[in-house]
N, C-alpha and C positions, 0 to 999 in steps of 0.2 A: 736355773733348774733346781739348784739345791735349796733356794729360798722357797720355792713352791713345795719341795719335798718336806721341808721342816714345817711349813704351815699345814701340810696334809697330815703329818704325824700328830700335830696338836689336835686337829679336828677329829682325826681317827680315834684317838683315845676317848675323847668326849662322846663321840657318836656311839662307840661300842658300848660304853656304860649306859647310855640312854636306851639303846636298843635291847640290851640284855637285862635291863632293870626289871621290866614287867615279865615275870616268869610264872605267875600264877594265873589260872584261867579266870575269866570274867563271865557273867551271865550273858544270855542272848541280848544283842544290842541292835541298833538301827542298821549297822553294817550287814547283819544277817538278813534284815528285811530288804535292803537294797539288792543283796546278792540273790534273794529269792525271786525278785522281779526280773533279774537278768537270766537266771537259769531256767525259770518256768515262764516262758514268754507266750504261752498259748498255742505253740506249734506241736503239741503232743501227737505222736503218730499212733499210739495204742491207748487202750483204756487203763492199763497199768500206769503209764506215765501221766495220764490225765488225773487219775486218783491221787498219785503222789503230789502233783501240783495243787490240787484242790485241798488236800489234807494240810500241806504246808501253809497255804493261804489261810486256812481255818485256824491253825494253831497260832500263827503270827498276827492274826487279825489285821490283814492288809486291806487297805481301802482302795487304792488305785490298781487293783489286780485286773488282768485281762479277763474278759467275759467269754467263757467257753461253754456256757450252758446249752446253747442251741445245738452245736455240733456234737457235744458230748452226749446229750439226751438222745439224739438221733442214733448214735452208736449203741447206746444202752438198749433202746427199743429193738434195734436190729439184732443184737446179740441175744437178748432174752427171748425174742420171738423165734429164734432158730435153735436147733440142737447143736449149739457151739461146744467147744471144749470146756472142761471143768474150770480151767484157769480163766478163760474169757468170761464165763458166767460169774465167777467169783468177783472179778474186778468190775464187771458191769453192775453188780449189786452194790459194791463198795461205792462206786460213783453215784449210783442212784440214792444211796443213803445220805449223801451230802446235797445233791441237787434236787431231790424229790421230783424226779421226772414223772410224766403221766404214763404209767404202766397199768394195763388192765389187770384186775385181780385174777382173772382166769390164767394169765401168763404165770403169775406166781404159783398158782395151784399146779400147773403143768410142770413147772421146774421143780417144785417140792416133791411131787410124786416121782419124778425121774431121779432126783438126788437120793431120796430115801431108798429107792431100789438099788442105787449104785453103791450105797454104804457097805452092803454085805459083799459086793463084788470087788471092792477096792483092794488091791494087792500091795500097794506101796504106801508109805507114810505121806508122800506128797499128794496122792489121790485122796486119801482120807482127810488131809488138811483142807484141801479145796472143797471137798464135799460137805464136811461138817461146818466149815466156815460159811459156805453159801447158805446152808439151812439156818444158821444163827442170824445171818443178815435178813433172810426172808421173815424170820420170826419177829425181828424188830420193825420191818417195813410193812408187813401184812399180818397183823396179829390174828386175823380170822382164818388164816391158812394153817392147816394141821401139819406141823413139822416135827412133832415129837417122835423120838425113836422108840420102836417097840422093844428092841433088845439093846438098851443103852449099856447094861452091864457087860454084854458080850463085846460090844464095840470098844468100851473102856478097856477090857481085858486084852483085846487084840492089839490095841495101841501100846498098852503097858508091856506086852510081851516083847516089844522091840527095844525096851530100855536095857541099859547096861549097869554094871555095879558102880561105875564112877559117875553116874548121873547123866551120861550121854545116851543118845539113841541111835538105832540103826534105821536106814531108809526102807529096808525090806527084810523079810526073814531069810531071803536067799543071799543077802550080803552081810558078811561077818563084820565089816568095818563099821565103827561107830563115829558119830559126828556131834560136835557141840552145836553147830547150826541146826541140825535136825532136832536137837533137844528143845530148842525154841519152838519149832513147828509142832512137835509132839505135845508140849505143854499147852499151846493154843488149841490144838485139837481136843485134848482132854477137857479143857475148860468149856469148849463147845458141847461136848458130850454131856457134861454135867448140866448145862443150861437147857439141853434138849431132852433130858431124861424125863420119862413120864412118872418115875418114882425116884426117891432119893438113892444116890449111889452109896454103896457100902463105905462108911467112914474110914474103915481100916485101909481101904485102897487109896482113899484121898490122903491119909496120913503117910502112906508109903511114898506117894508122889512128892509130898512135902519134904520127906527125907532125901529123895533123889535131888531135889532142888538144892538142898544144903550140901550134898555131895558135889553138885556141879560147881558151887561156889568154892569148894576146896581146891578145884583145879584152875581157878582163875589166875591169870598172869598179873605180874606187878612190876611197876617201874620203881626206881629208887626214890622218886619224889612222892610216893604214896598213891600213884595213879594205878587203877585196876582196869583190866580189859579181858574179854574172852577171845581166845584165838582158836582157829579151826585146825584140827588135827586129822580130819578125815582125808584119806587119800585113795578112795576106792573108785576113781575114774569120773566122779561127778565134777561139775564146775567148781573150782576153788573159790572159797568165800574168804574175804579179807577180815581183818580184826573188827572193822567198823560194822560190816554187815552181820558178822557173827554175834557181836555184842548186842546189836539192835534186835536180832532174832530172839536172843535169850531174854532181853528186857520185855519184848512183846509177850513172850510165853509166860514169864513170871507174873507180870501184871495182869494178864488175862486170867490166869489160874487163881490168883489172889482175889480177883473181883467176884468169883462165883463160889468161893469156899468160905466157910465160917471160920472165924479165928484168924489171928495173924500168923504169917510165916516168919519164924524167928530168923530173919536175915541179918547178917552182920552189918551194922551201920557204917563202919569204916570202909567196907568194900562197896556199899551202895554209893557213898560219897566219892570214893575213888573212881567208881564207874562214871559218875557224873563229871568228875574232873577230866577223865579221858575224853568224854564226848565234847566237853567244852574246849579242851586243849587242842582239838583238831583245828580249831579256827574256822575258816570258810572252805569247805571241801570244793574241789573243782568240778565234780560231776553232780548232775541232778539226783542220781540214785543215792550217792553218799550224803548229799545234803538232806534228802528226805529221811534217811535212816537216822541222821544226827538229830534233826528237829523232832521227829516223832518219838524217838527214844527219850529225849529230854522231857517232852510233854507227858509221857507215860510215867516217868519217875516223879513227876509233880502231881500225878493224879490221886495221890494219897492211898493207892492200893499197896504200896510199900512205903517204908520210911522216906519222907520227902527230904532230899539232900539240901542243906543250906550251904551256900558258897560264900566264903569270906574272900573279899577282893579289895584291892587298894586302887583308887583312881590314879595315883602316881606313886612311884617308889623312889623318886629323886626329889629331895627337899633341900631348900637353900636356907642357910643360917642368916645370910645377909638380908633376905626378904622376910625372915621370921615366919617361915612356913609352919603349918601345923600338920601333924600326922593325921591322916584321914583313912578310916576303914569303913567299908560297907558290907552288910550281910544280906543276901537275897536268895530267893529260890533260883533254880537254873534258868527259868524263863524271865527272871527279873522282877518277880512279884515281891512284895514286902514280906519280911520274915516276922515270926511271932516275937513278942517281947523277950529280949535277951540282953546279956551284958557281954561286952568284949573286954577281955583282960590281956594285958601285956605281961606275960609270965616273966620274961627277962629279955634283955637285949645285950649283945656282946659284940665287940669289934672282931672282925675276921682275923686279925693278927693276934688277938688275945682271947681265945674262946673260953678260957677258964675264969676270966674276970668279967663280971656283968656290970654294965654301966647303968642299967635300969632293971629293977626287980619289982614284981607284984604291983603293977600300976593298972588302974581301971580307967578305961577311956570313957569320956563323957558323951552321952547321946544327945545330938542336936536334932530335935524333933522337926524343925523346919526343913532341913536338908536331908534328914534320914541317915546322917553319917555319925560315926563314932570318932571323936576327935581328941587330940592330946597335944599339948605343946612340948617342945624338946627341952629337957632340963639343961642346966649349965655344963654338966659334965659330958654332954654329947658334943664332940668336936667334929670337924670335917673328917670324913673317912667312910669306909664301907662296913656296914653292920648287918647282923642277922637278928631280926625281931621275931620272937616266939609268941604267937597269939593263941588264945583259947576262948571259945564261946560257951556261955552258960545260959540255959533257958531259965526264964523266971518261973515258969510253971513246970515243976519237976515231973508232973504227971504226963506231960507231952513229949518226954524224951523218947518214948517208943514210937511217936508219930513223926519224928524228925531225925535225920542223920546229920550230926554236927561234927563228927570225927573227933580226933584228939587235938594235940598241939600242932600248930601250923607254922612252919618256918618260912619267913619272907626276907629276901635280901633288900636292904635299905641303903640308899646312897645319900649321904649328907654332904652338900657342897657349900662352899663359902669363898670369900675373898681372902687370899693369902697375902700377908704383908711382906714386901721385899725391902730390906734395909742393909746398911753397912756395906755397901758395894765399894770395893777398892780395887784399883788396878795400878801396878807398879812395875818398873823395869829394875831388875836387880843385877848387881855385878856377879862375878864368878863366885863370890862369897855371899851366901843367902842372907847374911846379916846386914849387908850394906844396901840400903834403898837409894838408888841413884835418882829415880823419878817415881813419885807416888801421887796418885790423883784419886779423888773420890767421885763416885757417880750416883746420880739420882735415877735409878732404874724406872721410877714412875714418871719421870719427865722426859725431855727430849735432848738433853745435853749430850755431847759426844766429846771424845778426847783425841788428841794427836800425840803419838809417841814415836820414838826412834830407838833402835837397838842394833847391836851387831851380834855376830855368832858367838861371842864370848859372854854374852849376857843372857838373862832369863826374864820371862814375863810371868808375873803372878797376878791372878785375878781371884777375888773372893767376894761372897755375899751371903746374906742370911735370909731364911724364909721362916715365917711364923704364922700359925693358924689364928683365926679370930679369937681364940681363948689363950693365946700366948705360947702355945707349944711349938717346938721345932717341927717343921714340915719337910718331908722328903718326897719330892715329885717323882713321877714315873720317868721323866727325862729332863736332863739339864745338859745342854750341849753348847760348846763354844766353836764357832766356825770362823776360819781364816780363809779369805779369798784373795788370791793374787790378782794383780791388774791384768794378767794374761788369761784370766778366768779359771786358772787352776785353784782348787780349794781343798781344805783339810778340815775335818771335823773331829773334835776331842770331847770326851765325856768329862764333865765337871764332877769330881768326887765329893763325897760327903764325909766330913771329919767329925760329925756328931752335932756340933752347935752351928757349924757354917759349912758352906760349899766353897771349895778351893781347888785351883788347878795351877800348876807351875810348869811352864814350857821352857825346857832347856834347849836353846837354839843350836848349841854345839852338837847335841845328839840328834837333832832334827834336820841337819843340813842335807842328808841323803833323802829323807822323806820330802823335803822342800825342793829337791833337785837343784840346789845351789842357786835358786832364783832370788836375786835381790830385788828391791823395789817396794812398792806400796802393797800392804796387806790390809784389807778391810775386815774387821771382825765384828761378829754379832752373837748375841746370846739367845738361846731358845730354852724356855722353861714351860713345861706342860704336864698336866695331869687331868684325869677324868673328873676329879672332885675339886679341882681348882678353877674357880670361875674367871679368874683374871690371867689365864695362861697367855704367854706373850712370846713374840719373836722381835727382838729389839736390837738395832745397830748400836754398837758401843763407840765406834770411831775407826781410826786407821793407824797403822804402824809402818814406819819406814825402816825396813830391815836390810842391813848390809851383811851379805854373806860372802865368803871367799869364792874365788874362781873354782870352777868344777875341775876335778882331775880328769885325765885322759880317759880312764876306763869307767867313768861314771855312767850309770844307766841313763838311757835316753828318756826324754819326757814322753809319757804315754799320750795317745791321742785324746783330745777332749771328748767327753761323752756327748753324743748327739741327742738333742732334745727331740723325742718322738713326735711332739706336737708342732715342730717347726715346719713340717711339710704342709701344714694347714694354713700357715701365715702367708702374707703377701710376698710375691716373688720379686726379685730384682728387676728393675726396668731395663729393657733391652734397647740400646741406642744403636741403630743401624744407619750407616752412612751410604747413601745411594750414589751411584756413579753420575758424574756431571753429564748432562745431555750433550750430544755432539753438535757442532756448529752447523746451522742450516744456511742454504743459499738465500740471497735477497728475495723479497716478495715479487719484485718486478720481473726477475729472471724466471720465477716459477710461473707467472701469468703468461709470459712470452712462450714458455714451453707448452703450456696448455693450448695456446692458439695454434702452435705448430702441430700438435697432435690432432686438432680438429680439421686441419686442411685436407687430409685424405677423405674424410666424410663429406666435406664440401665438394671435393673433386668427384666423389661418387655420384652425388646428386646432379652435378653439371653433366656428367657422362650419360646419366639416364635421359636427360633432356636432349642431348645431342643425338642419342640413338633413336629418339622418337618413340617413347613408351606410349602404348595405347591400351585401352580397356575393352577391345573388341571381344575378347574371349571371356570377359567377366560374366558369370552366370546371370541369367535374367529371372530364373525361377526363385521362389522365396526361400526354400530350404537350402539349395546349393549356394545361393547368395549369402545366406547366413553363415554357412560353413566357411565360405571364402573370407568374409569379414572377420570371423573369429580367428582364422589362420593368420591373417595380417596383424590382428591385434596381439596374438600370441607371439609372433615374431618381434613385434615392437616391445612387448613385455620382456623378452629375453635381452634385447638391447638395453632396455632400461635397467634390468638386473645387473648387467655388466657395469653400468655407470654407478649404481648404488654400491656394488662390490668395491669399486675403485675409491668411492668416497667414504663409506662407513661400515659396510657389512663385513663380517668375517667369513672365512672360507667355508666352514661347516653350514652356516645359515644359508649362504649362496648356493651350495650344492643341494640342500634340501629343497629350496625354492625352484632351482633349475630342474630337479627331478620331476616335480609336479608339473612345471610348464612343458617339459619335454614330452611327458605322457599325454598332456592336453593337445600339443601340436601334432603328435603322431596320430591321434584319433581324428581331429578335424582335417588334417592334411590328407589322411587316407580317404576321407569322405569326398573332399573336393577334387582330388586327383582321380578318383574312380568316376566321378561325374564328368570330368573333362575327357577322360579316356572313352567313356561311353558315347559322349557327343561327337568326338572325332571319328569313332567307328561308324556312326550313323551317316555322317557327311560323306565318308568314303564310299559306303555302300550305295548312297544315292547317286 
């Protein structure tokens, strides 16, 4: 069990390093496309879910997507043809914008007139959002339909009246609570009002909304790794929105407003990039709604309505010196598209144990046009260990800095592994004086040789070895353990200390007699050396030691019970050897046959008696039905006798009783019939 534990510890250190190495988000990949096909399988129950699925398929450009056009268009036509709720009409138009269903132009005209009348009556931000949004969709799908707002300024003002000083919005004038999620809805609605206005909206009002957007970014939340996200603070009784849905709402609102206004919104590039990192860092959301919010938000950030975030990522953060790996960096948009011409610079790299001392400074990575990667070889002063590499991206065209969000310096943990050399391994048995080596042997820890030693309680065991990195530096692993296991399965584990240039441990058996429970005999010992950055971590048997310890005193502590391996119950069980009782002696076969003949004599006597009494068949019925009952009765009686014979030969009691119950009911029925016939015949003869 201890061997398995030591192996597990070695593997655990290496696995943890690999799992924790990739800490920076990567652009959308094939794993997102596979997840989309699983989450959106074509079984959408509402038009909202149908739109989310279609939108995700459209963004990810999936080919083997489920075909929902027939059922979806049927729902679209049904919803648009009836006076459905604002939300249903909104998502019906959304779905129709993607599928281009066959909808009569008169339907669009009716909906538009109904929605224009509802704009002035809308009392909540949600109603205004669905109403304005539906009119914008009709404008795109049916250009000949009049959807322009007669009082766009008034509608714009009524929405703006719900805004707060911190950039958030209220859902209605009756509710004093403000919401970040509502801010996204309000910005989308305002963008719709601008696109539906018959005349240009006052630019001062538009600039005020731009200021509100900047205030909204002032309240954005931040993680320590430079990730930004919007969190919902609204608590006025509405359904709580999570950070992902809130961030997605704000992204939709900002990009929609930026698309219909002139001039750029001076958004902070580091926060846009941090927002993209948050959306990518989520990984693969478990619900279809969250997945839609993630994918659509990333697509909107790449739509060039705001600075397009460029994501620096590494295909791997674990590199091997023994394999002469090269550092590889890629820069893409959030959806994986190619970035504009740029340069990736390694500002500096430092060991995690010496942050003030840089091993690399001011290095520019070479761009490989065939692979699209920025690569660099590791210099000789980079040895095995854990490092932090600080990268920075610089656009070749300085004029495009306002079009892309590249952020500042990016810190990435890098793990450099290699083969560690094990040398100068020595093991010796010492006398009571450490200066006298009674037995000394060398070990080749890279080989398979083992040693055999003997010692008593007055002696000591010394074991030492050295570890050096590929560049010749002393190496200190995470664990160096020496395990001694007695022949009775009791074992002891000791940590091998580091004296600077070598690892050494001295076991004083006189001071360990209590810990060893005075157990003399053979001890097998093995060495475990492991580290996450050590490619040749090992668990190696070194040999055995015959240890002679004194007798245990009377008050010595008893041996503790051996630990039970929890996996032992799944192994094969011990074979059970059962000794059956010898069968009793039986009588000879001839005696048994003679007894059988004797038991048949009464039956033969019964037959002879019937003949002597003169049995006759005068009363046997002559009619067909009574004769049948009589024959069945005789056969049933014979079957009962045969059942008795079978019971004696092979049948068990329960089977015999079941059959006897069936035959008894049958005999009762046919017997009653034949006896009734005989009684009736006898009565007629007497009356005659």
